[in-house]
Residue frames relative to the residue before (quaternion, step in Angstrom):
aa qw qx qy qz dx dy dz
M 1.0000 0.0000 0.0000 0.0000 0.00 0.00 0.00
K 0.3405 -0.7474 0.5374 0.1914 3.58 -0.87 1.01
T 0.4273 -0.6905 0.5225 0.2600 3.50 -1.10 0.71
T 0.6753 -0.4903 0.3692 0.4090 3.56 -1.31 0.26
A 0.6391 0.5340 -0.3278 0.4459 3.60 0.98 -0.78
T 0.6542 0.5106 -0.3161 0.4598 3.58 1.00 -0.77
R 0.6520 0.5104 -0.3206 0.4599 3.60 0.96 -0.82
A 0.6511 0.5135 -0.3171 0.4603 3.60 0.98 -0.78
A 0.6652 0.5016 -0.3047 0.4616 3.59 1.01 -0.75
M 0.6844 0.4919 -0.2843 0.4569 3.62 1.09 -0.60
R 0.5387 0.6507 -0.3986 0.3570 3.54 1.21 -0.34
G 0.1949 -0.7790 0.5882 0.0959 3.63 -0.94 0.91
I 0.6583 -0.4610 0.3707 0.4656 3.55 -1.23 -0.40
T 0.4239 -0.7082 0.5080 0.2465 3.53 -1.06 0.73
L 0.6652 -0.4961 0.3780 0.4104 3.52 -1.30 0.24
I 0.6149 0.5445 -0.3404 0.4577 3.59 1.03 -0.72
E 0.6582 0.4992 -0.3134 0.4683 3.60 0.89 -0.87
L 0.6478 0.5146 -0.3119 0.4672 3.56 0.99 -0.84
M 0.6593 0.5034 -0.3052 0.4677 3.61 0.95 -0.82
I 0.6170 0.5321 -0.3451 0.4659 3.61 1.05 -0.69
V 0.6587 0.5007 -0.3057 0.4712 3.59 0.92 -0.87
V 0.6529 0.5067 -0.3123 0.4684 3.59 0.93 -0.86
T 0.6452 0.5213 -0.3134 0.4623 3.59 0.99 -0.82
I 0.6498 0.5091 -0.3136 0.4693 3.59 0.94 -0.85
I 0.6536 0.5004 -0.3120 0.4743 3.59 0.95 -0.84
A 0.6507 0.5134 -0.3215 0.4579 3.61 0.97 -0.79
I 0.6430 0.5115 -0.3232 0.4696 3.60 0.99 -0.78
L 0.6576 0.5009 -0.3108 0.4692 3.59 0.92 -0.86
A 0.6547 0.5028 -0.3154 0.4681 3.60 0.98 -0.79
A 0.6459 0.5248 -0.3223 0.4511 3.60 0.99 -0.78
I 0.6665 0.4694 -0.2958 0.4979 3.58 1.13 -0.58
A 0.7252 0.4763 -0.2510 0.4293 3.59 0.87 -0.95
Y 0.6430 0.5772 -0.3450 0.3665 3.63 0.90 -0.80
P 0.6640 0.4750 -0.3386 0.4678 3.66 0.84 -0.74
S 0.6245 0.5234 -0.3423 0.4679 3.61 1.04 -0.67
Y 0.6265 0.5336 -0.3247 0.4663 3.55 1.03 -0.80
E 0.6653 0.5058 -0.3052 0.4566 3.59 0.89 -0.93
E 0.6443 0.5157 -0.3245 0.4622 3.60 0.99 -0.79
Q 0.6407 0.5149 -0.3237 0.4686 3.59 1.00 -0.76
V 0.6241 0.5251 -0.3367 0.4705 3.60 1.04 -0.74
R 0.6440 0.5128 -0.3196 0.4692 3.61 0.95 -0.86
K 0.6611 0.5045 -0.3089 0.4615 3.60 0.93 -0.86
T 0.6408 0.5183 -0.3245 0.4641 3.59 1.01 -0.77
R 0.6595 0.4889 -0.3069 0.4814 3.58 0.96 -0.83
R 0.6252 0.5306 -0.3314 0.4667 3.58 1.06 -0.76
A 0.6169 0.5382 -0.3426 0.4609 3.60 1.03 -0.74
E 0.6157 0.5335 -0.3396 0.4701 3.57 1.10 -0.67
G 0.6525 0.5073 -0.3071 0.4718 3.58 1.00 -0.79
K 0.6502 0.5046 -0.3144 0.4730 3.58 1.00 -0.81
A 0.6382 0.5234 -0.3295 0.4585 3.57 1.00 -0.76
A 0.6466 0.5078 -0.3181 0.4721 3.59 1.01 -0.79
L 0.6283 0.5230 -0.3330 0.4700 3.59 1.01 -0.77
N 0.6809 0.4890 -0.2875 0.4633 3.58 0.88 -0.93
E 0.6178 0.5402 -0.3450 0.4555 3.59 1.08 -0.66
V 0.6716 0.4789 -0.2932 0.4834 3.57 0.93 -0.90
A 0.6336 0.5226 -0.3315 0.4644 3.60 1.00 -0.79
S 0.6340 0.5232 -0.3324 0.4624 3.60 1.01 -0.74
R 0.6351 0.5231 -0.3262 0.4654 3.57 1.01 -0.81
L 0.6734 0.4897 -0.2953 0.4684 3.56 0.95 -0.87
E 0.6375 0.5168 -0.3308 0.4660 3.61 1.02 -0.70
R 0.6287 0.5095 -0.3356 0.4821 3.59 1.03 -0.71
C 0.6253 0.5332 -0.3235 0.4690 3.56 1.05 -0.77
F 0.6632 0.5001 -0.3046 0.4662 3.57 0.92 -0.89
T 0.6354 0.5255 -0.3240 0.4638 3.57 1.03 -0.78
R 0.7171 0.4578 -0.2489 0.4628 3.57 0.96 -0.87
F 0.8271 0.2304 -0.0816 0.5062 3.60 0.82 -1.01
N 0.3935 -0.7389 0.4517 0.3084 3.59 1.30 -0.10
A 0.7142 0.3038 -0.2590 0.5749 3.57 1.13 0.74
Y 0.4630 -0.6844 0.4905 0.2769 3.58 -1.03 0.79
N 0.7691 0.3515 -0.1820 0.5019 3.58 1.08 -0.63
A 0.2487 0.7931 -0.5201 0.1966 3.60 1.12 0.57
A 0.6294 -0.5821 0.3759 0.3518 3.56 -1.18 0.68
G 0.7144 0.4638 -0.2656 0.4516 3.61 0.99 -0.73
C 0.5061 0.6722 -0.4117 0.3499 3.59 1.26 0.03
N 0.2899 -0.6990 0.6248 0.1925 3.46 -1.21 0.66
G 0.0404 0.8707 -0.4853 0.0689 3.54 0.66 1.19
V 0.7168 -0.4216 0.3567 0.4257 3.48 -1.07 -0.85
D 0.1134 -0.7306 0.6676 0.0874 3.53 -0.69 1.01
Q 0.6113 -0.4334 0.3087 0.5858 3.48 0.78 -1.14
M 0.0296 0.8053 -0.5898 0.0521 3.53 -0.70 1.04
T 0.3228 -0.7160 0.5766 0.2253 3.53 -1.24 0.39
S 0.5732 -0.5731 0.4499 0.3749 3.53 -1.22 0.47
E 0.7765 -0.4068 0.2242 0.4257 3.55 -1.29 0.33
N 0.8034 0.2232 -0.1116 0.5405 3.61 0.86 -0.90
D 0.5484 -0.6718 0.3528 0.3514 3.58 1.25 0.54
W 0.3863 0.7154 -0.5018 0.2951 3.62 1.03 0.65
Y 0.7796 0.1783 -0.1020 0.5916 3.60 1.23 -0.44
R 0.2184 -0.7273 0.6332 0.1494 3.55 -1.22 0.65
V 0.1857 -0.7992 0.5677 0.0667 3.56 -0.64 1.17
S 0.1023 0.7760 -0.6155 0.0929 3.54 -0.94 0.96
A 0.4468 -0.6491 0.5374 0.3005 3.54 -1.29 0.34
S 0.2532 -0.7822 0.5494 0.1489 3.57 -0.52 1.14
A 0.7767 -0.0010 -0.0109 0.6298 3.59 1.20 -0.47
I 0.1061 0.7831 -0.6059 0.0913 3.57 -0.84 0.98
S 0.0370 0.7715 -0.6328 0.0547 3.56 -0.94 0.97
A 0.7401 -0.3924 0.2835 0.4668 3.57 -1.26 -0.15
S 0.8163 0.2641 -0.1200 0.4996 3.59 0.99 -0.73
A 0.7936 0.2144 -0.1269 0.5550 3.62 1.19 -0.01
Y 0.0064 -0.7743 0.6317 0.0369 3.53 -1.30 0.38
T 0.1159 -0.7312 0.6643 0.1027 3.49 -1.37 0.40
L 0.1482 -0.7972 0.5837 0.0419 3.53 -0.71 1.15
Q 0.1472 -0.7732 0.6113 0.0828 3.53 -1.18 0.65
A 0.1318 -0.7323 0.6609 0.0980 3.53 -1.18 0.72
V 0.1245 -0.8118 0.5703 0.0156 3.54 -0.33 1.33
P 0.4254 -0.7132 0.4874 0.2700 3.62 -0.71 1.01
Q 0.2074 -0.7748 0.5917 0.0810 3.55 -1.13 0.79
R 0.8380 0.2237 -0.1610 0.4710 3.55 -1.37 0.25
G 0.8523 -0.1162 0.0929 0.5014 3.58 -0.92 -0.87
Q 0.5874 0.5797 -0.3689 0.4276 3.57 1.14 -0.56
A 0.6220 0.5613 -0.3443 0.4237 3.59 1.04 -0.69
T 0.7307 0.4086 -0.2402 0.4914 3.58 0.99 -0.75
S 0.7333 0.4473 -0.2544 0.4443 3.60 1.01 -0.66
D 0.7175 0.4279 -0.2587 0.4850 3.62 1.08 -0.59
T 0.0667 0.8267 -0.5518 0.0872 3.57 0.43 1.21
K 0.5599 0.6162 -0.3935 0.3898 3.62 1.18 -0.35
C 0.8076 0.2580 -0.1180 0.5171 3.58 0.92 -0.88
G 0.1664 -0.8248 0.5251 0.1274 3.61 0.91 -0.79
T 0.8069 -0.2016 0.1930 0.5206 3.55 -0.99 -0.89
L 0.2571 -0.7603 0.5821 0.1304 3.57 -0.89 1.01
T 0.0862 -0.7950 0.5986 0.0466 3.59 -1.00 0.79
L 0.0783 -0.7659 0.6380 0.0157 3.53 -1.25 0.65
T 0.1937 -0.7914 0.5715 0.0974 3.58 -0.89 0.94
H 0.7050 -0.4736 0.3367 0.4065 3.55 -1.36 0.18
V 0.7017 0.4255 -0.2776 0.4995 3.63 1.13 -0.42
G 0.6117 -0.6058 0.3285 0.3885 3.57 1.28 0.23
V 0.4073 0.6944 -0.4933 0.3294 3.59 1.20 0.30
R 0.1282 -0.7962 0.5907 0.0281 3.54 -0.77 1.12
A 0.0545 0.7962 -0.5980 0.0742 3.54 -0.93 0.91
Q 0.2009 -0.7484 0.6149 0.1463 3.54 -1.37 0.08
S 0.5116 -0.6612 0.4550 0.3066 3.55 -1.18 0.53
G 0.6353 0.5327 -0.3294 0.4518 3.58 1.17 -0.48
T 0.3795 -0.6852 0.5609 0.2680 3.55 -1.33 0.05
P 0.1777 -0.8161 0.5420 0.0932 3.57 0.01 1.27
P 0.5616 -0.5889 0.4426 0.3765 3.61 -1.12 0.54
S 0.6883 -0.4860 0.3454 0.4132 3.53 -1.25 0.44
G 0.8139 0.2329 -0.1950 0.4953 3.57 -0.87 0.99
Y 0.5577 0.6009 -0.3951 0.4145 3.60 1.24 -0.11
Q 0.2455 -0.7935 0.5459 0.1103 3.57 -0.86 0.96
C 0.1989 -0.7695 0.5976 0.1061 3.57 -0.67 1.12
W 0.7533 0.3200 -0.1750 0.5473 3.56 1.08 -0.73
């Protein structure tokens, strides 16, 4: 005959307890995964903004040196990609006294970042995006 202490020590977890734990984990994952994806999009967008700012800095140095953004001696923008190829940066308009740069999302960023889309930067520092972000959402 087994004692009460022995029966209590042999008891394991029930199927109901296991299902409760699995349900809790699934709920937490359903909440956390969209937040994770949004953070990944923001990180990739930061890479695109950094590439835009790098090209703008090059053009500003060119303007300081040659007094024109499109001078022959400038190492301006032909077309470059961001560090991890999430954005392609190009000059949509460039003249001696003005420029407009675009960072177009590539690969998965192009399909997932519908809030901001293509980022633009002008010679006077005007920043814009092609998407329509919700109220209070910051693309830049």
